C-alpha positions in Angstrom: -72.1 154.4 52.1 -73.9 156.5 49.5 -74.1 153.8 46.9 -75.3 151.3 49.5 -77.9 153.8 50.7 -79.2 154.3 47.2 -79.6 150.5 46.7 -81.3 150.1 50.0 -83.6 153.1 49.3 -84.7 151.4 46.0 -85.4 148.1 47.8 -87.3 149.9 50.5 -89.4 151.8 48.0 -90.2 148.5 46.3 -91.2 147.0 49.7 -93.4 150.1 50.3 -95.2 149.6 46.9 -95.7 145.9 47.8 -97.0 147.0 51.3 -94.6 144.7 53.1 -91.6 144.9 55.4 -88.1 143.5 54.9 -85.1 142.5 56.9 -81.3 143.0 56.5 -80.9 139.4 55.5 -83.5 139.8 52.8 -81.9 143.1 51.7 -78.5 141.4 51.5 -79.9 138.6 49.4 -81.9 141.0 47.2 -79.1 143.5 46.6 -76.0 141.2 46.5 -72.8 143.1 46.0 -74.6 146.4 46.0 -74.9 146.0 49.8 -71.5 145.0 51.3 -71.3 143.3 54.7 -72.3 145.8 57.3 -72.0 146.2 61.1 -74.9 147.5 63.1 -73.3 151.0 63.1 -73.0 150.8 59.3 -76.7 149.8 59.0 -77.8 152.7 61.1 -75.7 155.1 59.0 -77.2 153.6 55.8 -80.7 154.1 57.1 -79.9 157.6 58.2 -78.8 158.5 54.7 -81.8 156.7 53.2 -84.2 158.8 55.3 -82.4 162.2 55.2 -84.4 163.5 52.3 -87.8 162.2 53.4 -90.4 165.0 53.7 -91.7 165.6 57.2 -95.2 164.5 56.2 -94.1 161.1 54.9 -93.2 157.9 56.7 -89.6 157.0 57.0 -88.5 154.2 54.6 -86.4 152.7 57.4 -89.6 151.8 59.3 -90.0 149.0 56.8 -86.9 147.2 58.1 -88.0 144.6 60.6 -85.6 143.7 63.4 
């Protein structure tokens, strides 16, 4: 999960720089094999890891993932 979270973190930082949102489908297309097929529970776990080091005064990167 750590490697998937690192890949997702990078993609979400790119989306933040571009001032856009993304979706899991787009993340899967963008990241290819770096993001294995995931269940909803897996996705939540990945986003939790992505956001765990976010300072309290900054927005969570997971907020860029549209449902």
